[in-house]
C-alpha positions in Angstrom: -69.7 -39.2 38.7 -66.7 -37.7 40.5 -64.3 -36.4 37.9 -62.0 -34.6 40.3 -59.0 -36.8 39.2 -59.5 -35.4 35.7 -60.6 -31.9 36.5 -58.0 -30.9 39.1 -55.0 -31.5 36.8 -56.6 -29.3 34.2 -57.4 -26.6 36.7 -53.8 -26.6 37.7 -52.7 -26.4 34.1 -54.9 -23.3 33.8 -53.2 -21.9 36.9 -56.4 -22.1 39.0 -56.4 -23.4 42.5 -60.2 -23.1 42.7 -62.9 -24.0 40.3 -66.1 -26.0 40.0 -65.3 -29.6 40.7 -67.4 -32.7 40.9 -68.7 -31.7 37.5 -67.7 -32.1 33.9 -68.1 -28.4 33.1 -64.4 -27.5 33.3 -63.8 -30.1 30.5 -67.0 -29.4 28.5 -65.2 -27.3 25.9 -62.9 -30.3 25.2 -65.9 -32.5 24.4 -67.4 -29.8 22.2 -64.1 -29.4 20.3 -64.0 -33.1 19.8 -67.5 -33.1 18.3 -66.5 -30.2 16.0 -63.4 -32.1 14.9 -65.5 -35.2 14.1 -67.6 -33.0 11.7 -64.5 -31.4 10.3 -62.7 -34.7 9.6 -65.8 -36.4 8.2 -67.2 -33.6 6.2 -65.7 -30.1 6.2 -62.3 -31.1 5.0 -63.8 -32.9 2.0 -65.8 -29.9 0.7 -64.7 -27.8 -2.3 -63.2 -25.0 -0.3 -61.4 -22.2 -2.1 -59.1 -19.3 -1.2 -59.9 -17.8 2.3 -62.2 -20.7 3.3 -59.4 -23.3 2.6 -56.9 -21.2 4.5 -59.3 -20.9 7.4 -59.8 -24.6 7.3 -56.1 -25.3 7.6 -55.7 -22.8 10.4 -58.6 -24.5 12.3 -57.1 -28.0 11.8 -53.6 -27.0 12.9 -54.9 -25.0 15.9 -57.1 -27.9 17.0 -54.3 -30.4 16.7 -52.0 -28.2 18.8 -54.7 -27.6 21.5 -55.6 -31.3 21.6 -52.0 -32.4 22.1 -51.4 -29.9 24.8 -54.6 -31.0 26.6 -53.8 -34.7 26.5 -50.2 -34.1 27.6 -51.5 -33.3 31.1 -52.6 -36.9 31.7 -51.2 -40.3 31.8 -52.4 -43.0 29.4 -55.2 -44.4 31.8 -56.6 -40.9 32.3 -56.4 -40.3 28.5 -58.5 -43.4 28.0 -61.1 -42.1 30.5 -61.3 -38.8 28.7 -61.7 -40.5 25.3 -64.5 -42.6 26.8 -66.2 -39.4 28.0 -65.9 -37.9 24.6 -67.5 -41.0 23.1 -70.4 -40.7 25.6 -70.8 -37.0 24.7 -70.9 -37.9 21.0 -73.5 -40.6 21.7 -75.6 -38.2 23.8 -75.4 -35.5 21.2 -76.0 -37.7 18.1 -79.8 -37.2 18.0 -79.8 -33.5 19.1 -77.2 -32.7 16.4 -79.3 -34.6 13.8 -82.5 -32.8 14.8 -80.7 -29.4 14.7 -79.2 -30.1 11.4 -82.6 -31.1 10.0 -84.2 -27.9 11.3 -81.4 -25.9 9.7 -81.8 -27.7 6.4 -85.6 -27.2 6.4 -85.1 -23.5 6.9 -82.3 -23.2 4.3 -84.6 -24.9 1.9 -86.9 -21.9 2.0 -84.0 -19.8 0.6 -84.1 -21.7 -2.6 -80.7 -23.5 -2.1 -80.2 -26.9 -3.8 -80.3 -30.1 -1.7 -76.5 -30.8 -1.7 -75.7 -27.3 -0.7 -78.4 -27.5 2.0 -76.5 -30.4 3.6 -73.1 -28.6 3.3 -74.3 -25.4 4.7 -76.2 -27.0 7.6 -73.0 -29.1 8.4 -70.9 -25.9 8.4 -73.3 -24.1 10.6 -73.3 -27.0 13.2 -69.5 -27.0 13.0 -69.4 -23.2 13.6 -71.9 -23.6 16.5 -69.8 -26.3 18.2 -66.7 -24.2 17.9 -68.5 -21.2 19.3 -70.0 -23.2 22.1 -66.6 -24.5 23.1 -65.3 -21.0 23.4 -68.3 -19.9 25.4 -68.1 -23.0 27.7 -64.5 -22.2 28.5 -65.1 -18.5 29.2 -68.0 -19.3 31.5 -65.9 -21.6 33.7 -62.5 -19.9 33.6 -63.6 -16.2 33.4 -61.1 -15.5 30.7 -60.5 -16.0 27.0 -58.2 -18.6 25.4 -56.3 -17.5 22.4 -56.5 -20.8 20.6 -60.2 -21.3 21.3 -60.8 -17.8 19.9 -58.8 -18.7 16.8 -60.9 -21.9 16.3 -64.2 -20.0 16.6 -63.0 -17.2 14.3 -61.9 -19.6 11.6 -64.9 -21.8 11.8 -66.9 -18.7 11.1 -64.6 -17.7 8.2 -65.0 -21.1 6.6 -68.8 -20.7 6.6 -68.8 -17.0 5.5 -66.3 -17.5 2.7 -67.9 -20.6 1.4 -71.2 -18.7 1.4 -69.6 -15.9 -0.6 -67.8 -18.2 -3.0 -71.0 -20.1 -3.9 -72.8 -16.8 -4.4 -75.9 -17.7 -2.5 -78.7 -15.1 -2.4 -77.6 -12.0 -0.5 -80.8 -12.0 1.7 -79.8 -15.4 3.2 -78.4 -14.9 6.7 -78.7 -18.2 8.5 -76.8 -16.9 11.6 -79.7 -14.5 12.4 -82.6 -16.6 11.3 -85.2 -17.1 14.1 -86.0 -20.7 13.4 -82.3 -21.6 13.2 -81.6 -19.8 16.5 -84.4 -21.7 18.2 -82.9 -25.0 17.0 -79.6 -23.9 18.3 -81.1 -23.2 21.7 -82.4 -26.7 21.9 -78.9 -28.0 21.1 -77.4 -25.8 23.8 -79.8 -27.3 26.3 -78.7 -30.8 25.4 -75.1 -29.8 25.9 -75.9 -28.7 29.4 -78.0 -31.8 30.0 -75.0 -34.0 29.3 -73.0 -32.6 32.3 -76.1 -32.7 34.5 -76.5 -36.4 33.6 -72.8 -37.1 34.5 -73.1 -35.1 37.7 -76.0 -37.3 38.9 -74.2 -40.6 38.3 
């Protein structure tokens, strides 16, 4: 699928005259952020967040909304519809991999002696944090620079998880970010993210 008509305007917006075209990779971080936002709006915002976690949640939401508005302002309405369609395709492609990764994370968290409801919340927060991180990584790989807002999103998604973890007083030996089984599940998820662009490129 030739996405030059969508990629080139964004490359220009990023002050780049060259970049990888005929691929969705320059826009991949946008799809990842949309997936993170879907989790945020359907789950994270409904959790009992306190103090620093709630503040981090508000910062993430406001930063995302600003970033999203700026991105879509580059395009006309027809192009915006095309991008939304691609976001929907990405969500559909990632639906099963996200579920499988969440199940793997829940199974591992269960070994820490955490209750079922909290297993679900923690696994959702971890997936949310992972998607925010992956968006930042995807951007840096393509554009060879950091983006302030993407860094803010990643930092605050981590803060939500860490402060919720602290507030609930989970066992101090639990460190899901460094658990081998969870990292393996995340690797599978990362491969599916790459596979989405490869699939589009072949169409």
